[in-house]
PDB file as gemmi writes it, atoms N, CA and C in Angstrom:
CRYST1    1.000    1.000    1.000  90.00  90.00  90.00 P 1                      
ATOM      1  N   MET A   1       0.983  15.628  -4.887  1.00  0.00           N  
ATOM      2  CA  MET A   1       0.962  14.372  -4.162  1.00  0.00           C  
ATOM      3  C   MET A   1       0.276  13.297  -5.001  1.00  0.00           C  
ATOM      4  N   HIS A   2       0.750  12.094  -4.852  1.00  0.00           N  
ATOM      5  CA  HIS A   2       0.179  10.949  -5.548  1.00  0.00           C  
ATOM      6  C   HIS A   2      -1.228  10.693  -4.989  1.00  0.00           C  
ATOM      7  N   THR A   3      -2.227  10.611  -5.862  1.00  0.00           N  
ATOM      8  CA  THR A   3      -3.622  10.490  -5.449  1.00  0.00           C  
ATOM      9  C   THR A   3      -3.883   9.248  -4.596  1.00  0.00           C  
ATOM     10  N   LEU A   4      -3.386   8.087  -5.023  1.00  0.00           N  
ATOM     11  CA  LEU A   4      -3.625   6.854  -4.265  1.00  0.00           C  
ATOM     12  C   LEU A   4      -2.883   6.869  -2.927  1.00  0.00           C  
ATOM     13  N   ALA A   5      -1.673   7.400  -2.923  1.00  0.00           N  
ATOM     14  CA  ALA A   5      -0.902   7.496  -1.679  1.00  0.00           C  
ATOM     15  C   ALA A   5      -1.616   8.424  -0.695  1.00  0.00           C  
ATOM     16  N   LYS A   6      -2.151   9.519  -1.196  1.00  0.00           N  
ATOM     17  CA  LYS A   6      -2.881  10.457  -0.339  1.00  0.00           C  
ATOM     18  C   LYS A   6      -4.117   9.782   0.249  1.00  0.00           C  
ATOM     19  N   ARG A   7      -4.796   8.961  -0.554  1.00  0.00           N  
ATOM     20  CA  ARG A   7      -5.973   8.246  -0.066  1.00  0.00           C  
ATOM     21  C   ARG A   7      -5.588   7.280   1.055  1.00  0.00           C  
ATOM     22  N   ILE A   8      -4.484   6.536   0.883  1.00  0.00           N  
ATOM     23  CA  ILE A   8      -4.015   5.631   1.945  1.00  0.00           C  
ATOM     24  C   ILE A   8      -3.720   6.419   3.203  1.00  0.00           C  
ATOM     25  N   HIS A   9      -3.030   7.528   3.050  1.00  0.00           N  
ATOM     26  CA  HIS A   9      -2.669   8.370   4.189  1.00  0.00           C  
ATOM     27  C   HIS A   9      -3.916   8.839   4.931  1.00  0.00           C  
ATOM     28  N   ASN A  10      -4.958   9.204   4.197  1.00  0.00           N  
ATOM     29  CA  ASN A  10      -6.190   9.695   4.811  1.00  0.00           C  
ATOM     30  C   ASN A  10      -6.992   8.586   5.492  1.00  0.00           C  
ATOM     31  N   ILE A  11      -6.921   7.359   4.985  1.00  0.00           N  
ATOM     32  CA  ILE A  11      -7.657   6.236   5.563  1.00  0.00           C  
ATOM     33  C   ILE A  11      -6.964   5.690   6.806  1.00  0.00           C  
ATOM     34  N   THR A  12      -5.646   5.671   6.796  1.00  0.00           N  
ATOM     35  CA  THR A  12      -4.857   5.127   7.908  1.00  0.00           C  
ATOM     36  C   THR A  12      -5.189   5.887   9.185  1.00  0.00           C  
ATOM     37  N   PRO A  13      -5.408   5.232  10.309  1.00  0.00           N  
ATOM     38  CA  PRO A  13      -4.993   3.892  10.693  1.00  0.00           C  
ATOM     39  C   PRO A  13      -6.048   2.805  10.440  1.00  0.00           C  
ATOM     40  N   ARG A  14      -7.181   3.139   9.836  1.00  0.00           N  
ATOM     41  CA  ARG A  14      -8.161   2.095   9.510  1.00  0.00           C  
ATOM     42  C   ARG A  14      -7.592   1.171   8.446  1.00  0.00           C  
ATOM     43  N   ASN A  15      -8.203   0.003   8.286  1.00  0.00           N  
ATOM     44  CA  ASN A  15      -7.757  -0.958   7.282  1.00  0.00           C  
ATOM     45  C   ASN A  15      -8.018  -0.431   5.878  1.00  0.00           C  
ATOM     46  N   VAL A  16      -7.130  -0.813   4.954  1.00  0.00           N  
ATOM     47  CA  VAL A  16      -7.166  -0.346   3.569  1.00  0.00           C  
ATOM     48  C   VAL A  16      -7.259  -1.551   2.632  1.00  0.00           C  
ATOM     49  N   ARG A  17      -8.130  -1.461   1.629  1.00  0.00           N  
ATOM     50  CA  ARG A  17      -8.201  -2.499   0.579  1.00  0.00           C  
ATOM     51  C   ARG A  17      -7.475  -1.967  -0.651  1.00  0.00           C  
ATOM     52  N   LEU A  18      -6.463  -2.709  -1.101  1.00  0.00           N  
ATOM     53  CA  LEU A  18      -5.710  -2.356  -2.296  1.00  0.00           C  
ATOM     54  C   LEU A  18      -6.130  -3.275  -3.430  1.00  0.00           C  
ATOM     55  N   THR A  19      -6.297  -2.715  -4.614  1.00  0.00           N  
ATOM     56  CA  THR A  19      -6.518  -3.512  -5.819  1.00  0.00           C  
ATOM     57  C   THR A  19      -5.322  -3.294  -6.728  1.00  0.00           C  
ATOM     58  N   PHE A  20      -4.713  -4.403  -7.157  1.00  0.00           N  
ATOM     59  CA  PHE A  20      -3.537  -4.340  -8.010  1.00  0.00           C  
ATOM     60  C   PHE A  20      -3.937  -4.354  -9.483  1.00  0.00           C  
ATOM     61  N   GLU A  21      -2.983  -4.056 -10.362  1.00  0.00           N  
ATOM     62  CA  GLU A  21      -3.256  -3.972 -11.798  1.00  0.00           C  
ATOM     63  C   GLU A  21      -3.775  -5.272 -12.385  1.00  0.00           C  
ATOM     64  N   ASN A  22      -3.486  -6.410 -11.737  1.00  0.00           N  
ATOM     65  CA  ASN A  22      -3.960  -7.701 -12.243  1.00  0.00           C  
ATOM     66  C   ASN A  22      -5.346  -8.064 -11.707  1.00  0.00           C  
ATOM     67  N   GLY A  23      -5.946  -7.170 -10.913  1.00  0.00           N  
ATOM     68  CA  GLY A  23      -7.279  -7.385 -10.379  1.00  0.00           C  
ATOM     69  C   GLY A  23      -7.320  -8.034  -9.000  1.00  0.00           C  
ATOM     70  N   SER A  24      -6.187  -8.526  -8.508  1.00  0.00           N  
ATOM     71  CA  SER A  24      -6.158  -9.124  -7.172  1.00  0.00           C  
ATOM     72  C   SER A  24      -6.262  -8.029  -6.110  1.00  0.00           C  
ATOM     73  N   THR A  25      -6.731  -8.401  -4.931  1.00  0.00           N  
ATOM     74  CA  THR A  25      -6.883  -7.437  -3.845  1.00  0.00           C  
ATOM     75  C   THR A  25      -6.251  -7.969  -2.574  1.00  0.00           C  
ATOM     76  N   VAL A  26      -5.955  -7.057  -1.671  1.00  0.00           N  
ATOM     77  CA  VAL A  26      -5.453  -7.402  -0.341  1.00  0.00           C  
ATOM     78  C   VAL A  26      -5.964  -6.333   0.624  1.00  0.00           C  
ATOM     79  N   VAL A  27      -6.342  -6.770   1.823  1.00  0.00           N  
ATOM     80  CA  VAL A  27      -6.734  -5.851   2.888  1.00  0.00           C  
ATOM     81  C   VAL A  27      -5.574  -5.782   3.866  1.00  0.00           C  
ATOM     82  N   LEU A  28      -5.148  -4.555   4.158  1.00  0.00           N  
ATOM     83  CA  LEU A  28      -4.012  -4.361   5.061  1.00  0.00           C  
ATOM     84  C   LEU A  28      -4.424  -3.590   6.302  1.00  0.00           C  
ATOM     85  N   GLU A  29      -3.915  -4.069   7.443  1.00  0.00           N  
ATOM     86  CA  GLU A  29      -3.981  -3.294   8.677  1.00  0.00           C  
ATOM     87  C   GLU A  29      -2.764  -2.374   8.637  1.00  0.00           C  
ATOM     88  N   MET A  30      -3.006  -1.090   8.509  1.00  0.00           N  
ATOM     89  CA  MET A  30      -1.918  -0.140   8.299  1.00  0.00           C  
ATOM     90  C   MET A  30      -1.214   0.184   9.616  1.00  0.00           C  
ATOM     91  N   HIS A  31       0.130   0.223   9.546  1.00  0.00           N  
ATOM     92  CA  HIS A  31       0.947   0.542  10.709  1.00  0.00           C  
ATOM     93  C   HIS A  31       1.596   1.915  10.575  1.00  0.00           C  
ATOM     94  N   SER A  32       1.831   2.339   9.335  1.00  0.00           N  
ATOM     95  CA  SER A  32       2.412   3.663   9.107  1.00  0.00           C  
ATOM     96  C   SER A  32       2.104   4.111   7.689  1.00  0.00           C  
ATOM     97  N   ALA A  33       2.044   5.418   7.507  1.00  0.00           N  
ATOM     98  CA  ALA A  33       1.860   6.022   6.183  1.00  0.00           C  
ATOM     99  C   ALA A  33       2.413   7.438   6.269  1.00  0.00           C  
ATOM    100  N   GLU A  34       3.511   7.682   5.541  1.00  0.00           N  
ATOM    101  CA  GLU A  34       4.207   8.961   5.669  1.00  0.00           C  
ATOM    102  C   GLU A  34       4.614   9.529   4.315  1.00  0.00           C  
ATOM    103  N   PHE A  35       4.474  10.835   4.194  1.00  0.00           N  
ATOM    104  CA  PHE A  35       4.997  11.552   3.033  1.00  0.00           C  
ATOM    105  C   PHE A  35       6.321  12.200   3.411  1.00  0.00           C  
ATOM    106  N   PHE A  36       7.245  12.196   2.472  1.00  0.00           N  
ATOM    107  CA  PHE A  36       8.521  12.902   2.585  1.00  0.00           C  
ATOM    108  C   PHE A  36       8.605  13.771   1.345  1.00  0.00           C  
ATOM    109  N   GLN A  37       8.070  14.985   1.441  1.00  0.00           N  
ATOM    110  CA  GLN A  37       7.839  15.857   0.293  1.00  0.00           C  
ATOM    111  C   GLN A  37       6.915  15.118  -0.678  1.00  0.00           C  
ATOM    112  N   GLU A  38       7.336  14.748  -1.866  1.00  0.00           N  
ATOM    113  CA  GLU A  38       6.473  14.044  -2.813  1.00  0.00           C  
ATOM    114  C   GLU A  38       6.540  12.522  -2.670  1.00  0.00           C  
ATOM    115  N   ALA A  39       7.587  12.016  -2.030  1.00  0.00           N  
ATOM    116  CA  ALA A  39       7.739  10.572  -1.848  1.00  0.00           C  
ATOM    117  C   ALA A  39       6.805  10.084  -0.747  1.00  0.00           C  
ATOM    118  N   PHE A  40       6.370   8.833  -0.867  1.00  0.00           N  
ATOM    119  CA  PHE A  40       5.437   8.238   0.092  1.00  0.00           C  
ATOM    120  C   PHE A  40       5.910   6.837   0.441  1.00  0.00           C  
ATOM    121  N   GLN A  41       5.795   6.489   1.731  1.00  0.00           N  
ATOM    122  CA  GLN A  41       6.107   5.148   2.204  1.00  0.00           C  
ATOM    123  C   GLN A  41       5.049   4.743   3.217  1.00  0.00           C  
ATOM    124  N   ALA A  42       4.617   3.489   3.148  1.00  0.00           N  
ATOM    125  CA  ALA A  42       3.635   2.974   4.108  1.00  0.00           C  
ATOM    126  C   ALA A  42       3.917   1.506   4.371  1.00  0.00           C  
ATOM    127  N   GLU A  43       3.462   1.036   5.528  1.00  0.00           N  
ATOM    128  CA  GLU A  43       3.615  -0.371   5.879  1.00  0.00           C  
ATOM    129  C   GLU A  43       2.336  -0.866   6.522  1.00  0.00           C  
ATOM    130  N   GLY A  44       2.017  -2.133   6.244  1.00  0.00           N  
ATOM    131  CA  GLY A  44       0.857  -2.772   6.840  1.00  0.00           C  
ATOM    132  C   GLY A  44       0.990  -4.279   6.732  1.00  0.00           C  
ATOM    133  N   THR A  45       0.058  -4.994   7.365  1.00  0.00           N  
ATOM    134  CA  THR A  45       0.058  -6.452   7.301  1.00  0.00           C  
ATOM    135  C   THR A  45      -1.324  -6.947   6.894  1.00  0.00           C  
ATOM    136  N   ASN A  46      -1.347  -8.086   6.209  1.00  0.00           N  
ATOM    137  CA  ASN A  46      -2.627  -8.690   5.858  1.00  0.00           C  
ATOM    138  C   ASN A  46      -3.072  -9.613   6.989  1.00  0.00           C  
ATOM    139  N   SER A  47      -4.197 -10.313   6.797  1.00  0.00           N  
ATOM    140  CA  SER A  47      -4.779 -11.114   7.874  1.00  0.00           C  
ATOM    141  C   SER A  47      -3.903 -12.287   8.314  1.00  0.00           C  
ATOM    142  N   ASP A  48      -3.008 -12.761   7.441  1.00  0.00           N  
ATOM    143  CA  ASP A  48      -2.126 -13.866   7.854  1.00  0.00           C  
ATOM    144  C   ASP A  48      -0.781 -13.382   8.394  1.00  0.00           C  
ATOM    145  N   GLY A  49      -0.637 -12.056   8.552  1.00  0.00           N  
ATOM    146  CA  GLY A  49       0.572 -11.495   9.142  1.00  0.00           C  
ATOM    147  C   GLY A  49       1.672 -11.143   8.163  1.00  0.00           C  
ATOM    148  N   THR A  50       1.440 -11.316   6.860  1.00  0.00           N  
ATOM    149  CA  THR A  50       2.447 -10.954   5.867  1.00  0.00           C  
ATOM    150  C   THR A  50       2.591  -9.436   5.815  1.00  0.00           C  
ATOM    151  N   ALA A  51       3.820  -8.955   5.902  1.00  0.00           N  
ATOM    152  CA  ALA A  51       4.105  -7.524   5.866  1.00  0.00           C  
ATOM    153  C   ALA A  51       4.145  -7.029   4.423  1.00  0.00           C  
ATOM    154  N   TYR A  52       3.579  -5.844   4.208  1.00  0.00           N  
ATOM    155  CA  TYR A  52       3.598  -5.174   2.903  1.00  0.00           C  
ATOM    156  C   TYR A  52       4.196  -3.788   3.075  1.00  0.00           C  
ATOM    157  N   ARG A  53       4.939  -3.353   2.070  1.00  0.00           N  
ATOM    158  CA  ARG A  53       5.463  -1.983   2.018  1.00  0.00           C  
ATOM    159  C   ARG A  53       4.982  -1.354   0.724  1.00  0.00           C  
ATOM    160  N   LEU A  54       4.578  -0.100   0.811  1.00  0.00           N  
ATOM    161  CA  LEU A  54       4.079   0.655  -0.335  1.00  0.00           C  
ATOM    162  C   LEU A  54       4.968   1.871  -0.521  1.00  0.00           C  
ATOM    163  N   VAL A  55       5.370   2.138  -1.773  1.00  0.00           N  
ATOM    164  CA  VAL A  55       6.238   3.284  -2.053  1.00  0.00           C  
ATOM    165  C   VAL A  55       5.872   3.934  -3.380  1.00  0.00           C  
ATOM    166  N   THR A  56       6.080   5.243  -3.437  1.00  0.00           N  
ATOM    167  CA  THR A  56       6.032   5.996  -4.683  1.00  0.00           C  
ATOM    168  C   THR A  56       6.897   7.235  -4.498  1.00  0.00           C  
ATOM    169  N   ASP A  57       7.450   7.712  -5.601  1.00  0.00           N  
ATOM    170  CA  ASP A  57       8.280   8.911  -5.535  1.00  0.00           C  
ATOM    171  C   ASP A  57       7.529  10.175  -5.929  1.00  0.00           C  
ATOM    172  N   GLY A  58       6.249  10.059  -6.281  1.00  0.00           N  
ATOM    173  CA  GLY A  58       5.480  11.251  -6.615  1.00  0.00           C  
ATOM    174  C   GLY A  58       4.383  10.970  -7.617  1.00  0.00           C  
ATOM    175  N   ASP A  59       3.750  12.050  -8.104  1.00  0.00           N  
ATOM    176  CA  ASP A  59       2.592  11.958  -9.001  1.00  0.00           C  
ATOM    177  C   ASP A  59       2.827  11.107 -10.235  1.00  0.00           C  
ATOM    178  N   ASP A  60       3.984  11.225 -10.848  1.00  0.00           N  
ATOM    179  CA  ASP A  60       4.239  10.549 -12.115  1.00  0.00           C  
ATOM    180  C   ASP A  60       4.701   9.106 -11.970  1.00  0.00           C  
ATOM    181  N   ASP A  61       4.985   8.673 -10.754  1.00  0.00           N  
ATOM    182  CA  ASP A  61       5.471   7.320 -10.517  1.00  0.00           C  
ATOM    183  C   ASP A  61       4.334   6.436 -10.016  1.00  0.00           C  
ATOM    184  N   PRO A  62       4.357   5.147 -10.340  1.00  0.00           N  
ATOM    185  CA  PRO A  62       3.311   4.251  -9.834  1.00  0.00           C  
ATOM    186  C   PRO A  62       3.464   4.038  -8.331  1.00  0.00           C  
ATOM    187  N   LEU A  63       2.379   3.644  -7.693  1.00  0.00           N  
ATOM    188  CA  LEU A  63       2.411   3.220  -6.299  1.00  0.00           C  
ATOM    189  C   LEU A  63       2.652   1.718  -6.319  1.00  0.00           C  
ATOM    190  N   VAL A  64       3.810   1.298  -5.829  1.00  0.00           N  
ATOM    191  CA  VAL A  64       4.236  -0.091  -5.913  1.00  0.00           C  
ATOM    192  C   VAL A  64       4.195  -0.712  -4.521  1.00  0.00           C  
ATOM    193  N   ALA A  65       3.741  -1.978  -4.474  1.00  0.00           N  
ATOM    194  CA  ALA A  65       3.686  -2.719  -3.215  1.00  0.00           C  
ATOM    195  C   ALA A  65       4.662  -3.882  -3.268  1.00  0.00           C  
ATOM    196  N   GLY A  66       5.338  -4.100  -2.158  1.00  0.00           N  
ATOM    197  CA  GLY A  66       6.181  -5.271  -1.985  1.00  0.00           C  
ATOM    198  C   GLY A  66       5.676  -6.049  -0.793  1.00  0.00           C  
ATOM    199  N   LYS A  67       5.897  -7.358  -0.791  1.00  0.00           N  
ATOM    200  CA  LYS A  67       5.490  -8.156   0.374  1.00  0.00           C  
ATOM    201  C   LYS A  67       6.657  -9.008   0.829  1.00  0.00           C  
ATOM    202  N   GLU A  68       6.700  -9.220   2.144  1.00  0.00           N  
ATOM    203  CA  GLU A  68       7.776 -10.001   2.739  1.00  0.00           C  
ATOM    204  C   GLU A  68       7.534 -11.485   2.484  1.00  0.00           C  
ATOM    205  N   THR A  69       8.582 -12.166   2.066  1.00  0.00           N  
ATOM    206  CA  THR A  69       8.518 -13.606   1.832  1.00  0.00           C  
ATOM    207  C   THR A  69       9.591 -14.285   2.679  1.00  0.00           C  
ATOM    208  N   GLY A  70       9.645 -15.583   2.639  1.00  0.00           N  
ATOM    209  CA  GLY A  70      10.679 -16.316   3.362  1.00  0.00           C  
ATOM    210  C   GLY A  70      12.077 -16.013   2.874  1.00  0.00           C  
ATOM    211  N   ASP A  71      12.190 -15.519   1.621  1.00  0.00           N  
ATOM    212  CA  ASP A  71      13.493 -15.205   1.022  1.00  0.00           C  
ATOM    213  C   ASP A  71      13.806 -13.721   0.995  1.00  0.00           C  
ATOM    214  N   GLY A  72      12.984 -12.894   1.634  1.00  0.00           N  
ATOM    215  CA  GLY A  72      13.191 -11.450   1.604  1.00  0.00           C  
ATOM    216  C   GLY A  72      11.930 -10.753   1.135  1.00  0.00           C  
ATOM    217  N   TRP A  73      12.080  -9.833   0.184  1.00  0.00           N  
ATOM    218  CA  TRP A  73      10.941  -9.056  -0.310  1.00  0.00           C  
ATOM    219  C   TRP A  73      10.697  -9.358  -1.782  1.00  0.00           C  
ATOM    220  N   ALA A  74       9.415  -9.398  -2.162  1.00  0.00           N  
ATOM    221  CA  ALA A  74       9.019  -9.632  -3.551  1.00  0.00           C  
ATOM    222  C   ALA A  74       8.007  -8.571  -3.953  1.00  0.00           C  
ATOM    223  N   THR A  75       7.979  -8.240  -5.219  1.00  0.00           N  
ATOM    224  CA  THR A  75       7.004  -7.274  -5.708  1.00  0.00           C  
ATOM    225  C   THR A  75       5.615  -7.893  -5.676  1.00  0.00           C  
ATOM    226  N   ALA A  76       4.673  -7.186  -5.049  1.00  0.00           N  
ATOM    227  CA  ALA A  76       3.279  -7.641  -5.006  1.00  0.00           C  
ATOM    228  C   ALA A  76       2.517  -7.081  -6.202  1.00  0.00           C  
ATOM    229  N   GLY A  77       2.930  -5.921  -6.694  1.00  0.00           N  
ATOM    230  CA  GLY A  77       2.299  -5.332  -7.860  1.00  0.00           C  
ATOM    231  C   GLY A  77       2.142  -3.835  -7.751  1.00  0.00           C  
ATOM    232  N   THR A  78       1.599  -3.260  -8.817  1.00  0.00           N  
ATOM    233  CA  THR A  78       1.294  -1.835  -8.866  1.00  0.00           C  
ATOM    234  C   THR A  78      -0.145  -1.638  -8.417  1.00  0.00           C  
ATOM    235  N   VAL A  79      -0.355  -0.709  -7.511  1.00  0.00           N  
ATOM    236  CA  VAL A  79      -1.686  -0.455  -6.956  1.00  0.00           C  
ATOM    237  C   VAL A  79      -2.486   0.403  -7.924  1.00  0.00           C  
ATOM    238  N   ASP A  80      -3.718  -0.064  -8.258  1.00  0.00           N  
ATOM    239  CA  ASP A  80      -4.615   0.678  -9.138  1.00  0.00           C  
ATOM    240  C   ASP A  80      -5.749   1.363  -8.403  1.00  0.00           C  
ATOM    241  N   GLU A  81      -6.184   0.787  -7.264  1.00  0.00           N  
ATOM    242  CA  GLU A  81      -7.301   1.343  -6.513  1.00  0.00           C  
ATOM    243  C   GLU A  81      -7.041   1.211  -5.015  1.00  0.00           C  
ATOM    244  N   VAL A  82      -7.568   2.168  -4.261  1.00  0.00           N  
ATOM    245  CA  VAL A  82      -7.458   2.163  -2.796  1.00  0.00           C  
ATOM    246  C   VAL A  82      -8.816   2.535  -2.245  1.00  0.00           C  
ATOM    247  N   GLU A  83      -9.270   1.778  -1.238  1.00  0.00           N  
ATOM    248  CA  GLU A  83     -10.528   2.126  -0.577  1.00  0.00           C  
ATOM    249  C   GLU A  83     -10.481   1.647   0.866  1.00  0.00           C  
ATOM    250  N   PRO A  84     -11.300   2.242   1.733  1.00  0.00           N  
ATOM    251  CA  PRO A  84     -11.377   1.739   3.102  1.00  0.00           C  
ATOM    252  C   PRO A  84     -11.907   0.317   3.091  1.00  0.00           C  
ATOM    253  N   ALA A  85     -11.391  -0.521   3.964  1.00  0.00           N  
ATOM    254  CA  ALA A  85     -11.858  -1.909   4.071  1.00  0.00           C  
ATOM    255  C   ALA A  85     -12.881  -1.975   5.191  1.00  0.00           C  
ATOM    256  N   ASP A  86     -14.006  -2.583   4.899  1.00  0.00           N  
ATOM    257  CA  ASP A  86     -15.061  -2.710   5.905  1.00  0.00           C  
ATOM    258  C   ASP A  86     -14.940  -3.983   6.713  1.00  0.00           C  
ATOM    259  N   ASP A  87     -13.924  -4.805   6.414  1.00  0.00           N  
ATOM    260  CA  ASP A  87     -13.771  -6.097   7.089  1.00  0.00           C  
ATOM    261  C   ASP A  87     -13.413  -5.899   8.540  1.00  0.00           C  
TER     262      ASP A  87                                                      
END                                                                             
């Protein structure tokens, strides 16, 4: 199992703080986090209501986040760190 995906799964349903490869962070209120064998999918929203989706296909693949925009979905980045959010 992907280490960061497993951490999200274990923290959910509490809020999760994600740190992306560029150093930016987002706190998400998690709505779902599921494994399908090695694949992982999760969904949550930030404080302004923007929806995020997180996916990975397993240990060797990055955990990638997408966020909903007015034009559809855009890549938010690759997740480097996951921790419980105290906010």
